[in-house]
N, C-alpha and C positions, 0 to 999 in steps of 0.2 A: 805667419803661427808653425810650427810643429803639429805634425800630424796626430798626436794622444794631446793637444790642447785642446780641451771643452771648446764648443762652438755653442753659440747660442742657438734653438729653438726654443719656435711661438710653443708656449703652453697647449693641449690638448690632448683630453680624452687618452690617458694610458691605459686604461684596460679596452676589450673589443666587449660592446654589450648586445646581445638581437635588441633588436628596435629603440637602441642609440638613435641622436641628433642630432648627430653632424651635418649629413647633406640636407636636414631640412629647417639648419639656421635662418637662412635664404629668405625663404618664404612664413619662419616664425619672425623678425624680425621688424616691417614696422607695426607689428601687436606688441611688442616690447613697449612697455610704460618710456620716459621718458628719462622724468625721476620718480624718484623711491632714494630711501637715505637702509633698509635692509632688506638682501635677498634670503628666499629660504625655500631648499629644497628638499621637500622631506621623502621623493624618490630617488636618492640619487645615482647608479647607478653607476652610466661610465659619466655623469657630469659635465657634457654635453654643453648645455646652455651653462652655469653657471662656470663652464673657462673663455665661451665668447662673449658672459656682459661681465668679466673681472678686465676681462683685457681693456675694457669698454668704458668702465670704471672704476680709474684706479683705486679709491678712497671707498670700492662695495667692503658691506659687514656684509656676513654673509654666510650663512647657519644650514649647515649640511648633513640632511640626518635619512635611516634607511634603519629598517627594521636588519638586514643581512649586518651578523657582528664582523662576520667573515672578511665579507667590502670596507667597511666601516674602520677597519683594525686595517687594511691597505690604508686606507686614507692616509689615516693619523700615521706610520710609518713614512709613506713618502714624504711627509709632512713634514715629521719630526725627527727619520733616524734613515735621509735619504744612499749616503755614504755607505752605510752598516747596509743595509738592502741593495746595495750597487752591488758590491759584493757577493752577499749572496745569489744575487739570483748571473751574474757571470760562472758561480758555481753549479750553476742547474743548467746552464747551460752548454758548459761543458761536457756536463754529463751525460747530457741528451744525443750530442752531438756523437757518443759511442757505441749507442743504440735506445733511440727512440722510442721504439714502441715497452719495451721492459724497463724502461726509467721512467718511463711515463705514469706505469700503472701500479712500481713500485712511491713515487708519490704522493701518487693518486690515494694509493692505501694506508699512508706511513699518517700515523697522528705525531703533528707539533704539538710541545711545547712553548717556545716564546711566542712572542707577539712580529720578532723581524720573521721565526721560521714562519709561521700561521704565512703575512705579508707574501714573503719570497714564492710560497707555495701557491697563493693562489693567486699572485703574474703569472709562472710560469705556469701553471694547469691551464692560465683567459687566455695565452699566448699560444697554447700549445695542441686543445681541443678543438675538436668538433663546432664550428660554427661560433667560436665562445658563448659558445654558451654556459651562463648560469641554472642549475638543477639539480635537486639535493630528491636525496629518496624521503622518504620513515620518520629513518631516524637522524636524519639531518650530515647523510653524507651524499659530496659530489662522486656526479655518476654519469657523468660525461665520457662518450670514450674518447681516444685520440685520433684531433683531429690529420689532412693526411696535407701534409707540409712537408716539402720537405730540404728546407732554410730558415722557420721562422724564426724571428726576432726579438728573441726572449728576455734580454736586453737593452733598452736604449736610455744609455745614461746620463745628454745632455737633452732628453724629453726627461727622464725623474729631479731633474733638478730644477728644472726651468717649471715644471709642476708643481715642487715644493716647495719653491718659493712666490707664486700665485697660490698658493695652499696657507699659508705660514698664519694668517693674520685670520684667516677661515674660524670659526663651530664646528667641530664633529664630531654625532654624538650616534649612539645605537639609540634609536628612539621611533616610536608609532606617529602614523599622520597623524593623526587627526591630534597629536600635544600640541602642533604649529597653531593651535587656539591658544594657547597660555601664555604666547610670544607675539603673534601677529595681531596686530589691534588699532590700524590710524592706516591711513593716504600714504604715508612715507615706509609701507611693509611691501613689500611684491616676494608672493608665491608665487612659486609655480609644479604642477601636480606631472609628475607622468610617472602612472599607475601600470603595473600590468592590462593588458589590457580587452579589452570581453571579445572575448572569442567570437567570432564568426562565421565560423566554421568548426569541425570534429578533428580534424587537421593543423589548424590556429589555434591550441587552448594551451597558450605559454602561460597561464595564470598562475602554476604553482613554483613558481621565483627561487621561493625558497618552501617551510615544512611549513605555510601555513599558506592554504592558495586565496587565494582574492574572486571570488566568484558575487553575484546580482547584488550578496547583502552588503558586501563589502565598496563594492559599489556605489548601491545608494544611499550608507552611512559614510562614501567620499563627498560626495552632492549631500550629504549637509552641512559636512564642512567649508565648502566650498560657497555654499546661502550663506552659512551664518560667517564668514570673512567678509564676503560681498557685502552683505548689510552692512557687515564693521567699518566698511569702504578703504577694505585693501586690495591692494591693483591686483585678482588672483586669475590666474593663463593654466589649463590644465589638456591636455593630448587624450585624446585616444578612438577605437574605434572607431566606424563611420558605421553605423547597424542602428533599425531603429531601434530597441530598450536605451542604447545613450546619450539621443536624439529623445527620444519622451524625456527620461529623467532630467532634462538639463532643458530641455523648452517648458517643463509643466509648471504649471502657477500652483501643486500639491508644493513642491521643492523651493521654491518662490516668491515673494509679492511678486505681484503682474509685472510692477516697475524695475522689476530687477533682476527681471530674465535673463543672460548670459548672450553675448552673441556668440553663434557657431559659425568658424568657419573651414570649407573644404579646404584638404594639404595633401596632394599630389605627393603618395612617397612609396621609393623601392623595398618590395619584400625575398629579400633573402632567402629566406629560413619556410620551409613547407616541406613535409614530407609529400606531395607533389610535385616533384621538379614545374612539371606544365602552370601549376600556382601562382609560383614566381616570377616579379616584377613589378611595374605601373597599381599601386591602389591606393581611394584615396580612406581619409583619417581626418577625425575632425577636432582641430584649434578651437576653446571655449572660452572665448574668453568675459572677464566682469564686464562690466557698461565704466566703470574706474579706471579699468587697463592705463588708459591714452590721457588722467586728467594731470 
């Protein structure tokens, strides 16, 4: 094989994403349903659960959605125009190597017109910004500072090609999470929610992942969507903070019929982002599963 020949790389998240689930798949695996036809992920983010399930279920029908149009555009471009996207990313990589700080902030402040240019910008910023955070100000402008990377891997052509193949049959759209109620209706459907986590301290509030915050009212609305799906027999799984508020709303018979109250499972996770370095490390999260999850 020549040095320039493409090599096969297992599909995995092509974006760094705060709260990504790649390292937790092993703990989630026992709770994934064995049989289902259509998979829905309404808070797509890095998509780690999708990438795992799609490789375990080759005929998987997937509906991948998120409220963030920049994120969804990036996924669509990886799926539909991967070779053109790779060329743009190589250009970013070349320019970044000349003067990384000046180039980073020029790209961050620039407005791009085409979908491909916007997708390349998002991936470039994601690979070079601080901790792979996605954060917008009130004007919808990406405002994360540059990270401290000596040689960031901006363009990963083999990974992008393998991801493109896996995404090929997927339906990918900008959509609010509650729209899943229009589509998931039976035990043949599996929905995994990975919302912005409910903050457990003032330094862990990363709910403003877009211009729209995700506070208590939205968490309760999400609980109600979970309950409605569970009532229909849909297989539902949700990740969130291990805190009194989340535990209460998912253990409360006011939100669920008593016989439908879901299972709450403690998961051990690593926290890599906190303004206080002493608070980084192992934390407990909740994995919340409808009672139909293993039927």
